[in-house]
C-alpha positions as CSV (number, residue, x, y, z in Angstrom):
1,G,-5.4,-164.8,8.8
2,E,-3.8,-165.3,5.4
3,G,-4.4,-167.8,2.7
4,G,-3.0,-168.6,-0.7
5,I,-3.5,-170.9,-3.7
6,E,-0.9,-171.5,-6.4
7,G,-1.9,-173.3,-9.6
8,V,0.3,-174.5,-12.5
9,A,-0.9,-176.7,-15.3
10,G,1.7,-178.9,-16.9
11,F,1.2,-180.7,-20.2
12,G,1.4,-184.5,-20.0
13,T,3.2,-184.5,-16.7
14,E,3.1,-187.1,-14.0
15,V,-0.2,-185.6,-12.9
16,G,-1.6,-185.8,-16.4
17,N,-3.1,-182.5,-17.8
18,R,-4.6,-181.6,-14.4
19,I,-3.6,-178.4,-12.5
20,L,-0.9,-179.0,-9.9
21,S,-2.1,-176.9,-7.0
22,S,-1.0,-176.1,-3.5
23,Q,-2.7,-174.4,-0.6
24,Q,-1.3,-172.4,2.2
25,L,-3.3,-171.2,5.2
26,S,-2.0,-169.0,8.1
27,L,-4.1,-168.1,11.1
28,V,-2.1,-165.5,13.1
29,S,-2.8,-163.4,16.1
30,T,-0.6,-160.3,16.4
31,L,-0.1,-157.9,19.2
32,T,1.7,-154.7,18.1
33,F,3.2,-152.1,20.3
34,P,4.2,-148.7,18.7
35,R,7.6,-148.8,20.3
36,I,10.5,-151.1,21.0
37,V,9.7,-153.1,24.0
38,F,13.0,-153.9,25.6
39,P,14.2,-153.7,29.3
40,S,16.8,-151.0,28.9
41,R,17.2,-147.4,27.7
42,F,18.6,-148.8,24.4
43,K,15.0,-148.9,23.2
44,Y,14.7,-145.1,23.1
45,I,17.3,-144.9,20.2
46,F,14.6,-146.0,17.8
47,D,11.8,-143.6,18.8
48,R,12.2,-141.3,15.8
49,F,12.2,-144.3,13.3
50,S,8.5,-145.4,13.7
51,P,9.4,-148.4,15.8
52,R,7.1,-151.4,16.3
53,T,7.2,-154.5,18.4
54,R,5.2,-157.5,17.1
55,V,4.3,-160.5,19.2
56,Q,2.8,-163.3,17.0
57,V,1.3,-166.7,17.7
58,G,-0.3,-168.7,14.9
59,Y,-1.1,-171.9,13.1
60,N,0.3,-172.7,9.6
61,F,-0.9,-175.3,7.1
62,T,0.7,-176.2,3.8
63,G,-1.1,-178.6,1.5
64,R,0.7,-180.0,-1.6
65,P,-0.3,-182.8,-3.9
66,D,2.3,-185.1,-2.3
67,F,2.5,-184.0,1.4
68,R,0.8,-182.1,4.2
69,R,2.6,-180.0,6.7
70,F,1.2,-178.0,9.7
71,G,2.6,-176.4,12.8
72,F,2.3,-173.8,15.5
73,Q,4.5,-170.7,15.5
74,G,5.4,-167.9,17.9
75,S,7.7,-165.0,17.4
76,L,8.9,-161.6,18.7
77,T,9.9,-159.1,16.1
78,Y,11.2,-155.5,16.2
79,A,10.7,-153.2,13.2
80,W,11.7,-149.7,12.4
81,Q,11.9,-147.3,9.4
82,P,14.6,-144.7,9.1
83,S,12.8,-143.4,6.0
84,L,9.8,-144.3,3.8
85,Q,12.0,-146.4,1.5
86,K,14.1,-148.2,4.2
87,Q,12.9,-150.8,6.8
88,F,14.7,-153.0,9.3
89,N,13.2,-156.1,10.9
90,V,14.9,-158.2,13.7
91,T,13.1,-161.3,14.8
92,L,14.7,-161.9,18.2
93,I,13.1,-165.4,18.6
94,E,10.9,-167.6,16.4
95,L,9.7,-171.0,17.5
96,N,8.0,-173.6,15.3
97,R,6.5,-176.9,16.3
98,I,6.0,-178.8,13.0
99,F,4.1,-182.0,12.1
100,S,4.3,-183.5,8.6
101,N,2.7,-186.4,6.7
102,Y,2.5,-187.7,3.2
103,A,-0.6,-187.3,1.1
104,S,-2.8,-190.3,0.7
105,G,-2.9,-190.3,-3.1
106,P,-0.4,-191.7,-5.6
107,L,1.8,-188.7,-5.5
108,G,2.1,-188.9,-1.7
109,Q,2.9,-192.6,-1.9
110,A,5.5,-192.0,-4.6
111,L,7.2,-189.3,-2.5
112,Q,7.2,-191.5,0.6
113,R,8.9,-194.3,-1.4
114,Q,11.4,-191.9,-2.9
115,I,12.4,-190.3,0.4
116,D,12.0,-193.1,3.0
117,T,13.3,-195.9,0.8
118,V,15.4,-194.8,-2.2
119,L,17.1,-191.6,-0.9
120,R,17.6,-192.8,2.6
121,Q,19.3,-196.0,1.4
122,Q,21.6,-193.8,-0.7
123,G,22.6,-191.8,2.4
124,S,20.4,-188.7,1.9
125,T,19.3,-186.9,5.1
126,L,16.1,-185.5,3.5
127,W,13.9,-188.0,5.3
128,R,14.6,-186.1,8.5
129,A,12.7,-183.1,7.1
130,F,9.5,-185.1,7.4
131,Q,9.9,-185.9,11.0
132,K,8.2,-184.1,13.9
133,A,10.3,-181.1,14.4
134,F,11.1,-178.1,16.7
135,V,12.6,-175.2,14.8
136,S,14.0,-172.2,16.5
137,S,15.8,-169.2,14.9
138,V,16.8,-165.6,15.0
139,S,16.8,-163.5,11.9
140,A,17.2,-160.0,10.5
141,S,16.3,-158.2,7.3
142,Y,16.9,-154.9,5.5
143,T,14.5,-153.7,2.8
144,F,14.9,-150.8,0.4
145,N,12.0,-150.1,-1.9
146,S,11.6,-147.1,-4.1
147,N,8.7,-148.7,-6.1
148,V,5.5,-146.7,-5.5
149,L,2.3,-148.5,-6.2
150,N,0.5,-147.4,-9.4
151,Q,3.3,-144.9,-10.2
152,R,5.4,-145.5,-13.3
153,Q,8.9,-144.5,-12.5
154,K,12.4,-145.9,-12.4
155,A,12.6,-147.9,-9.1
156,R,14.7,-150.4,-7.2
157,Y,13.9,-153.0,-4.6
158,L,16.6,-154.7,-2.4
159,R,16.0,-157.2,0.4
160,L,18.9,-158.6,2.5
161,F,18.0,-161.5,4.8
162,A,20.1,-163.5,7.4
163,E,18.9,-166.2,9.7
164,S,20.5,-168.5,12.3
165,G,18.6,-171.6,13.4
166,G,19.0,-173.6,16.5
167,S,21.8,-171.4,17.8
168,F,20.9,-172.1,21.5
169,L,21.6,-175.8,20.9
170,N,25.2,-174.9,20.8
171,F,25.1,-174.5,24.6
172,N,25.3,-177.6,26.7
173,A,22.7,-176.3,29.2
174,A,20.1,-176.1,26.4
175,T,20.7,-179.6,25.1
176,N,20.7,-181.0,28.6
177,W,17.4,-179.3,29.4
178,L,15.8,-180.6,26.2
179,R,17.4,-184.0,26.8
180,I,18.8,-184.4,23.3
181,G,22.0,-185.9,22.2
182,S,24.6,-185.5,19.5
183,G,22.1,-186.4,16.9
184,D,19.8,-183.5,17.7
185,V,16.9,-185.9,18.2
186,D,15.1,-186.2,21.5
187,R,13.6,-189.4,23.1
188,N,10.3,-188.8,21.3
189,D,12.0,-188.6,17.8
190,L,11.5,-184.8,17.8
191,Q,14.0,-183.4,15.3
192,F,16.0,-180.3,16.0
193,Y,18.0,-178.2,13.5
194,R,21.1,-176.0,13.4
195,F,21.6,-173.9,10.3
196,V,22.6,-170.4,8.9
197,K,20.9,-168.9,5.9
198,F,21.4,-165.8,3.7
199,N,19.3,-164.4,0.9
200,V,19.6,-161.4,-1.4
201,D,16.6,-160.3,-3.6
202,Y,17.2,-157.4,-6.0
203,R,14.7,-155.9,-8.5
204,Y,14.9,-153.1,-11.0
205,Y,12.1,-151.4,-12.8
206,L,12.6,-149.3,-15.9
207,P,9.6,-147.5,-17.5
208,R,9.5,-147.1,-21.3
209,K,7.1,-145.3,-23.6
210,G,3.4,-145.5,-22.8
211,R,2.4,-148.3,-20.5
212,S,5.5,-150.3,-21.2
213,M,8.2,-151.3,-18.7
214,W,11.2,-153.5,-18.2
215,A,11.4,-155.4,-15.0
216,F,14.5,-157.4,-13.8
217,R,15.1,-159.6,-10.8
218,V,18.1,-161.4,-9.3
219,N,17.6,-163.8,-6.4
220,V,20.6,-165.4,-4.7
221,G,20.7,-167.5,-1.5
222,V,22.7,-170.0,0.5
223,A,22.0,-172.0,3.6
224,N,24.3,-174.3,5.6
225,P,22.8,-177.0,7.8
226,Y,25.8,-177.5,10.1
227,G,24.1,-179.6,12.8
228,P,24.2,-183.3,13.2
229,A,20.8,-183.6,11.4
230,G,22.7,-182.8,8.2
231,T,19.7,-181.1,6.6
232,L,17.5,-178.0,6.8
233,P,13.9,-177.9,8.0
234,Y,11.7,-178.2,4.9
235,E,10.5,-174.6,5.1
236,K,14.0,-173.3,5.1
237,F,15.1,-175.0,1.8
238,F,15.4,-173.0,-1.4
239,F,13.1,-174.1,-4.3
240,S,12.9,-173.1,-7.9
241,G,10.1,-173.4,-10.4
242,G,6.5,-172.1,-10.3
243,S,4.5,-168.9,-10.9
244,N,7.0,-166.6,-9.1
245,S,10.2,-168.3,-10.1
246,V,11.4,-170.1,-13.3
247,R,7.9,-170.5,-14.8
248,A,8.6,-173.2,-17.4
249,W,9.0,-175.7,-14.5
250,L,6.3,-176.9,-12.2
251,P,6.4,-175.5,-8.6
252,R,9.6,-176.6,-6.8
253,R,10.5,-179.1,-9.5
254,L,13.7,-177.5,-11.0
255,G,17.0,-178.9,-9.9
256,L,19.2,-180.1,-8.5
257,G,22.1,-178.8,-10.6
258,S,22.6,-181.2,-13.5
259,A,21.3,-184.3,-11.7
260,R,19.4,-186.3,-14.2
261,D,15.7,-185.9,-14.6
262,S,13.8,-189.2,-14.6
263,L,12.5,-190.8,-17.7
264,T,9.3,-192.7,-18.4
265,P,9.5,-196.1,-20.2
266,A,8.4,-194.2,-23.3
267,G,11.5,-192.0,-23.1
268,N,9.7,-188.8,-21.9
269,Y,11.1,-186.6,-19.2
270,E,9.0,-186.2,-16.0
271,Y,9.4,-184.0,-13.0
272,R,7.8,-186.0,-10.2
273,F,9.3,-184.7,-7.0
274,E,10.1,-181.4,-5.4
275,Q,13.8,-180.6,-5.4
276,P,14.9,-178.9,-2.1
277,G,18.3,-177.2,-2.3
278,D,20.8,-175.3,-0.1
279,I,21.8,-172.8,-2.8
280,I,19.6,-170.8,-5.2
281,L,20.5,-168.6,-8.1
282,E,17.7,-167.1,-10.2
283,A,17.4,-164.2,-12.7
284,T,14.4,-162.9,-14.7
285,A,14.0,-160.3,-17.4
286,E,10.4,-159.3,-18.3
287,Y,9.0,-156.7,-20.7
288,R,5.5,-155.5,-19.8
289,T,3.3,-153.5,-22.2
290,G,-0.3,-152.5,-22.7
291,F,-2.5,-154.5,-25.1
292,L,-6.2,-153.7,-24.8
293,R,-8.0,-151.0,-22.8
294,F,-11.6,-151.3,-21.6
295,S,-13.7,-149.0,-19.4
296,N,-13.3,-151.1,-16.3
297,F,-10.0,-152.9,-16.8
298,N,-6.9,-153.3,-19.0
299,V,-5.3,-156.3,-20.6
300,D,-1.5,-156.2,-20.7
301,L,1.1,-158.4,-22.3
302,A,4.4,-159.7,-20.9
303,F,7.3,-161.3,-22.6
304,F,9.8,-162.9,-20.2
305,T,12.9,-165.1,-19.8
306,D,13.6,-166.9,-16.5
307,A,16.9,-168.6,-15.6
308,G,18.1,-170.4,-12.5
309,N,18.6,-173.5,-10.5
310,V,19.1,-174.9,-7.0
311,W,22.0,-176.9,-5.7
312,L,23.1,-178.8,-2.6
313,L,26.0,-177.4,-0.6
314,R,27.7,-180.8,-0.3
315,P,27.9,-183.9,-2.6
316,D,25.1,-186.4,-2.2
317,R,25.1,-189.9,-3.6
318,S,21.3,-189.6,-4.2
319,A,21.8,-186.7,-6.6
320,P,25.0,-187.0,-8.6
321,N,26.1,-183.5,-9.9
322,G,23.4,-182.0,-7.6
323,N,26.0,-180.1,-5.5
324,F,27.3,-176.6,-6.4
325,E,30.8,-176.5,-8.0
326,W,32.4,-173.3,-9.3
327,N,33.8,-175.1,-12.4
328,R,30.4,-176.2,-13.7
329,F,27.5,-174.3,-12.1
330,Y,27.3,-171.9,-15.0
331,R,26.6,-174.8,-17.3
332,E,23.7,-175.9,-15.1
333,I,21.6,-172.7,-15.4
334,A,18.1,-173.7,-16.6
335,V,16.4,-171.3,-19.0
336,G,12.7,-170.9,-19.8
337,S,10.8,-168.3,-21.8
338,G,7.2,-167.3,-22.5
339,L,4.5,-164.8,-22.6
340,G,1.8,-163.7,-20.3
341,L,-1.7,-162.0,-20.2
342,R,-2.4,-159.7,-17.3
343,F,-5.9,-158.5,-16.5
344,D,-5.6,-155.3,-14.6
345,F,-8.7,-154.2,-12.6
346,S,-6.8,-151.4,-10.8
347,F,-7.6,-153.0,-7.4
348,L,-6.6,-156.5,-8.6
349,L,-4.3,-158.0,-11.2
350,V,-5.0,-161.5,-12.5
351,R,-2.1,-163.2,-14.3
352,F,-1.7,-166.0,-16.8
353,D,1.8,-166.9,-17.9
354,F,2.7,-169.5,-20.5
355,A,6.3,-170.7,-20.3
356,T,8.3,-173.3,-22.2
357,K,11.7,-174.8,-21.5
358,V,14.6,-173.5,-23.5
359,F,17.5,-175.3,-21.7
360,D,17.3,-178.0,-19.2
361,P,20.6,-179.1,-17.6
362,G,18.9,-182.2,-16.1
363,R,18.3,-183.9,-19.5
364,R,20.6,-186.0,-21.5
365,P,23.2,-183.9,-23.3
366,E,21.5,-184.4,-26.7
367,D,18.2,-183.3,-25.2
368,Q,19.3,-180.3,-23.0
369,W,18.4,-177.7,-25.6
370,A,14.7,-178.3,-25.2
371,V,14.0,-175.2,-27.3
372,G,14.3,-177.4,-30.4
373,N,11.0,-179.1,-29.4
374,I,9.0,-175.9,-30.0
375,F,9.7,-176.0,-33.7
376,R,8.0,-179.4,-34.1
377,P,4.2,-179.4,-34.7
378,G,2.4,-179.6,-31.3
379,S,5.5,-180.4,-29.4
380,V,5.4,-177.3,-27.3
381,F,2.6,-179.1,-25.5
382,Q,4.5,-182.4,-25.2
383,R,5.2,-184.1,-21.9
384,G,7.2,-181.9,-19.5
385,Q,7.9,-179.2,-22.0
386,S,5.7,-176.3,-20.9
387,A,3.5,-174.9,-18.1
388,I,0.7,-172.4,-17.7
389,N,0.9,-170.4,-14.5
390,F,-1.9,-168.6,-12.7
391,G,-1.3,-165.9,-10.1
392,I,-2.6,-162.9,-8.4
393,G,-0.4,-159.8,-8.8
394,Y,2.9,-159.5,-10.7
395,P,5.5,-162.3,-10.3
396,F,7.8,-159.6,-8.7
């Protein structure tokens, strides 16, 4: 089993000064074979590459302040390593049966009104992502990692990922067997999806004198929901913002493009809803250095700048300027900067990062350079300006 908790405190946001937290729980049973299990002699090609076959069944739960999502999952994956630094994974089939509902509190009610009423009336297909769903996919990934744990050396990390969802629905025999029509919805309102998705994650680590290090990351991805549903399963969207992303924004709140952020009656910006996108572009530069040394642990400092955004692949009336366009996307890159404290216990690293917005493309033109706010007394803590992130381990 696996579990995780993410916590981000925003200042004067729609949730007040409370911590905006999310929980994720996975209970997985895995059966691993030390070879490629496949009905042909093809499987013997991989014998010298430490092959493995993993069969998994499990239960997943995601709890966020505004919705709950849980489901049952099964998959068959082949993995092999040509070297210590290189690994291939091919998931021949992954099946997910998903259930979703809105949280009972004010945030859940607000999200339900926003998606089921406002966005649906404007033609958005996002409401489909909260239906009962059956998601099938095949995927493959390649990972190169020369970063050795607890060793300070120049290193690189590269992960290439590709996924195709609902491919079997392109065959008439499959749709007839499932009794679904052109809308990819069966008689019990069970939603099916067809999509393709690609993602590239690159990281570079450059040690400096002493305990100092530069760390860089670029994350690029695109997904195309080409089926009649017109949208992705919620788990397959790209999101930006949070403790492992652009840290000046609350989790999943950055975007879309330069679509306008909402304003309170008092004229303050608020980031109430998650912003799922089909395209993501993120980059981070972080300088890590030692600060204090104790007998049992060290305290390190980090100075960082994050940049990025998410976009829709196609225009959507519910999010004007929320789609990706080559002639303006570079003007829609959000920027946040900050500093962090890392408590390194050798076996565990606890991280606190304080980040503030520098440039927000979702604000009115005269307010986009939010960096001006930090030069006013106390305004770095004004509504929607900054966030404190808590995490276990480095952000990347």
